[in-house]
C-alpha positions, 0 to 999 in steps of 0.5 A, a space after each residue: 397036920 403035925 408037920 404044919 404045926 411044926 412049920 408054924 412053930 418054926 416060923 414063929 421062932 424065926 420071927 422072934 429071933 429076927 426081932 431079937 436080932 433087930 432089937 440088939 442091933 438098935 441097942 448096939 447102934 445107940 451104944 456106938 453113937 452114945 460112946 462117940 458122943 461121950 468121947 467127943 465130950 471128954 476130948 473137948 473137956 481135955 482141950 479146954 483144960 489144956 491136957 494132951 489127949 
C-alpha cells in the first residue's frame, strides 16, 4: 500500500515538473519573439534616422 502512495506522489511530481517545463518553454518562446520584434523596431528606427546599425 505504501508503495502505491509513493508511486502516486512520484507521478504527481513528474506531472508538475512537466507542466512547469512547458510553462517555462512558452515563456521562453514569447521572450524570443518579443526580442525579435523589438530588435526589428530598433533597426527600423535607426534606418529612419539614418544611423548605421
